[in-house]
VEXDREN-2710 file (C-alpha; in Angstrom, 1 decimal):
% VEXDREN-2710
k/r/px/py/pz
1/MET/19.0/-6.6/44.3
2/VAL/19.8/-8.8/41.3
3/VAL/17.2/-11.5/40.8
4/GLN/17.9/-14.8/39.0
5/ARG/15.5/-15.5/36.1
6/GLN/15.1/-18.3/33.6
7/ARG/18.3/-18.6/31.7
8/ALA/18.2/-18.4/27.9
9/LYS/20.8/-20.0/25.6
10/GLY/24.1/-18.1/25.3
11/SER/27.2/-17.3/27.2
12/SER/27.4/-16.7/30.9
13/ARG/28.6/-13.1/30.2
14/ASP/25.6/-12.4/28.0
15/TYR/23.2/-13.9/30.6
16/VAL/24.6/-11.8/33.4
17/TYR/24.7/-8.7/31.2
18/ARG/21.1/-9.1/30.1
19/ILE/19.8/-9.7/33.7
20/ILE/21.6/-6.7/35.2
21/LYS/20.9/-4.4/32.3
22/GLU/17.2/-5.3/32.3
23/GLN/16.9/-4.6/36.1
24/ILE/18.8/-1.3/35.9
25/MET/16.6/-0.1/33.0
26/ASN/13.3/-1.0/34.6
27/GLY/14.3/0.4/38.0
28/GLU/14.5/-2.9/39.9
29/ILE/18.1/-1.9/40.7
30/SER/18.0/1.9/41.6
31/PRO/20.6/4.5/40.5
32/GLY/23.3/4.7/43.2
33/THR/23.1/1.0/44.1
34/LYS/26.5/-0.6/44.8
35/LEU/27.0/-4.0/43.0
36/SER/29.2/-6.8/44.2
37/GLU/30.8/-9.2/41.7
38/LYS/30.9/-11.9/44.4
39/GLU/27.2/-11.5/45.4
40/ILE/26.0/-11.5/41.8
41/SER/28.1/-14.5/40.8
42/GLU/26.6/-16.4/43.8
43/LYS/23.0/-15.2/43.1
44/LEU/23.2/-16.0/39.4
45/GLU/25.3/-19.2/39.9
46/VAL/28.1/-18.2/37.6
47/SER/31.8/-17.6/38.1
48/ARG/33.1/-14.1/38.7
49/THR/34.7/-13.7/35.3
50/PRO/31.4/-13.3/33.3
51/VAL/30.2/-10.9/36.0
52/ARG/33.3/-8.8/35.6
53/GLU/32.9/-8.9/31.8
54/ALA/29.3/-7.9/32.0
55/PHE/30.3/-5.0/34.4
56/LEU/32.8/-3.8/31.8
57/GLN/30.2/-3.8/29.0
58/LEU/27.7/-2.0/31.2
59/ASN/30.3/0.5/32.2
60/GLN/31.0/1.2/28.5
61/GLU/27.3/1.8/28.0
62/GLY/27.2/4.3/30.9
63/LEU/25.0/2.2/33.2
64/LEU/27.7/1.3/35.7
65/GLY/30.5/3.4/37.2
66/VAL/33.7/1.9/38.6
67/PHE/35.3/3.9/41.3
68/PRO/38.6/3.1/43.2
69/GLN/38.1/2.4/46.9
70/ILE/34.3/2.6/46.4
71/GLY/33.3/-0.1/44.0
72/THR/30.9/-0.5/41.1
73/ILE/27.9/1.7/41.3
74/VAL/24.7/2.0/39.1
75/THR/25.0/5.4/37.5
76/LYS/22.4/8.1/37.9
77/ILE/20.3/9.2/34.9
78/ASP/22.1/11.9/33.0
79/LEU/19.6/14.5/31.8
80/LYS/22.0/16.0/29.3
81/SER/22.4/12.6/27.7
82/VAL/18.6/12.1/27.9
83/GLU/18.1/15.3/25.9
84/GLU/20.8/14.5/23.3
85/GLY/19.4/11.0/22.9
86/ARG/15.8/12.3/22.5
87/PHE/17.1/14.9/19.9
88/VAL/18.8/12.3/17.8
89/ARG/15.9/9.8/18.0
90/GLU/13.3/12.4/17.2
91/ASN/15.1/13.6/14.1
92/ILE/15.9/10.1/12.8
93/GLU/12.5/8.7/13.7
94/LYS/10.5/11.4/12.0
95/ALA/12.5/10.7/8.8
96/ILE/11.7/7.0/9.3
97/VAL/8.0/7.5/9.6
98/ARG/8.0/9.8/6.6
99/GLU/9.8/7.1/4.5
100/ALA/7.4/4.5/5.9
101/ALA/4.4/6.5/4.8
102/GLU/5.9/6.9/1.4
103/SER/7.1/3.4/0.7
104/MET/6.5/0.8/3.4
105/ASP/5.0/-2.4/1.9
106/GLU/1.9/-4.3/3.1
107/GLU/3.9/-7.1/4.8
108/ALA/5.7/-4.6/7.0
109/LEU/2.5/-2.8/7.8
110/LEU/0.9/-6.1/8.8
111/GLN/3.7/-6.8/11.2
112/ILE/3.2/-3.4/12.9
113/GLU/-0.6/-3.9/13.0
114/THR/0.0/-7.3/14.7
115/ASN/2.2/-5.7/17.2
116/LEU/-0.5/-3.1/17.9
117/THR/-3.1/-5.8/18.4
118/LEU/-0.9/-7.4/21.0
119/GLN/-0.3/-4.0/22.7
120/GLU/-4.1/-3.4/23.0
121/PHE/-4.6/-6.9/24.3
122/SER/-1.8/-6.5/26.9
123/LEU/-3.2/-3.1/27.9
124/GLY/-6.6/-4.7/28.6
125/LYS/-4.8/-7.3/30.8
126/GLY/-2.7/-4.8/32.6
127/SER/0.5/-6.6/31.4
128/TYR/2.9/-3.7/31.7
129/GLN/6.1/-5.7/31.4
130/ARG/4.9/-7.1/28.1
131/LEU/3.9/-3.6/27.0
132/PHE/7.5/-2.4/27.6
133/GLU/8.7/-5.1/25.2
134/LEU/6.0/-4.4/22.6
135/ASP/6.6/-0.7/22.7
136/ASP/10.3/-1.2/21.9
137/GLU/9.4/-3.8/19.2
138/PHE/6.9/-1.3/17.6
139/HIS/9.6/1.2/17.0
140/ARG/12.1/-1.4/15.8
141/LEU/9.5/-2.6/13.2
142/LEU/9.2/0.9/11.8
143/TYR/13.0/0.9/11.1
144/LYS/12.9/-2.7/9.9
145/GLY/10.1/-1.9/7.5
146/CYS/12.3/0.9/6.0
147/ASP/15.3/-1.4/5.8
148/LYS/17.1/0.7/8.5
149/LEU/17.8/-1.8/11.3
150/ARG/21.4/-0.6/11.6
151/SER/20.1/2.9/12.3
152/TRP/17.8/1.4/15.0
153/GLU/20.8/-0.3/16.7
154/MET/22.7/3.0/16.6
155/VAL/19.7/4.9/18.0
156/LYS/19.3/2.4/20.8
157/ARG/22.9/2.7/21.8
158/MET/22.6/6.5/22.1
159/ASN/19.2/6.3/23.9
160/ILE/20.1/4.3/27.0
161/GLN/19.6/7.3/29.3
162/PHE/16.5/8.4/27.4
163/ASP/15.0/4.9/27.8
164/ARG/15.9/4.8/31.5
165/LEU/13.9/8.0/32.0
166/ARG/11.0/6.7/29.8
167/LEU/10.8/3.5/31.8
168/LEU/10.9/5.4/35.1
169/ARG/8.0/7.5/33.9
170/LEU/5.9/4.6/32.9
171/ALA/6.7/2.7/36.2
172/VAL/5.4/5.7/38.1
173/ASN/2.4/6.7/35.9
174/HIS/1.3/3.6/34.0
175/ASP/-0.3/5.8/31.4
176/TRP/-0.1/3.2/28.7
177/LYS/-3.4/4.2/27.2
178/ILE/-1.8/7.3/25.8
179/ILE/1.3/5.4/24.5
180/VAL/-0.8/2.7/22.8
181/SER/-3.2/5.3/21.3
182/GLN/-0.3/7.3/19.9
183/HIS/1.2/4.2/18.4
184/ARG/-2.1/3.5/16.7
185/GLN/-2.2/7.1/15.4
186/VAL/1.3/6.7/13.9
187/PHE/0.4/3.5/12.2
188/GLU/-2.8/4.9/10.8
189/ALA/-1.0/7.9/9.4
190/ILE/1.5/5.7/7.8
191/SER/-1.2/3.4/6.4
192/ALA/-3.0/6.4/5.0
193/ARG/0.3/7.5/3.4
194/ASN/0.1/10.8/5.3
195/ALA/3.8/11.6/5.9
196/GLU/3.1/15.0/7.6
197/LEU/0.7/13.6/10.1
198/ALA/3.0/10.6/10.8
199/GLU/5.9/13.0/11.6
200/GLU/3.7/15.2/13.8
201/THR/2.5/12.2/15.8
202/ILE/5.9/10.6/16.3
203/ILE/7.3/13.9/17.6
204/GLU/4.4/14.3/20.1
205/HIS/5.0/10.7/21.1
206/LEU/8.7/11.1/21.7
207/ARG/8.3/14.3/23.7
208/LEU/6.0/12.8/26.3
209/VAL/9.0/12.1/28.6
210/ASP/10.4/15.5/28.1
211/ILE/7.2/17.1/29.4
212/GLU/7.4/15.3/32.8
213/LYS/11.2/15.0/33.4
214/ASP/11.2/17.9/35.9
215/ALA/8.5/16.3/37.9
216/LEU/10.3/13.0/37.9
217/ARG/13.5/14.6/39.0
218/GLU/11.7/16.4/41.8
219/GLU/10.1/13.1/43.0
220/ASN/13.3/11.1/42.7
221/PRO/16.2/13.5/43.1
222/ASN/18.7/10.8/44.0
223/PHE/18.1/9.2/40.6
224/PHE/19.5/12.0/38.5
225/THR/22.6/13.9/37.8
END
């Protein structure tokens, strides 16, 4: 069920898109759920046109399927796409952390360390939604510190299915201590200019989901294709 939240500045289409995507990604709207333009437009207090436009964008990203005589359905998590996304992200990100270890400046390192401090604070408070946001920002800062934000945007587009599986895993297990600890290890390896250790740690970090995907599929068979 789509839930209305505080509206940020921007177009109605962007507002609807952001709300629905966020709720699909974090599992509030489960795979297989049928969505109604009319119901969402009423719930979010917008016309049906921005809802239709948001649906189209989400369809292009593979999060919604549109089927004649059936309607608009939240797609299931595609494990082949998960693996391809993980493969691409792992190989790009290990190059990113190597470059970071070799050349990232002190200002960029400070931004990452600040992010880690917030992660550790949120971990202590049990603020899991905030940790989701900080986790994504941690990785974005690695790319930003290497002047590779366009690469980050490309990786994010390819990793929608991978991110869905990652968020499902964290929603089930809440093992944020491991995640935050690995982030800290990646940062320390970069700070120590140890490129090999940074690569090893980021690979281990990105393969956490891969280790448990079979168990997740067994527990939630209707979520996967």
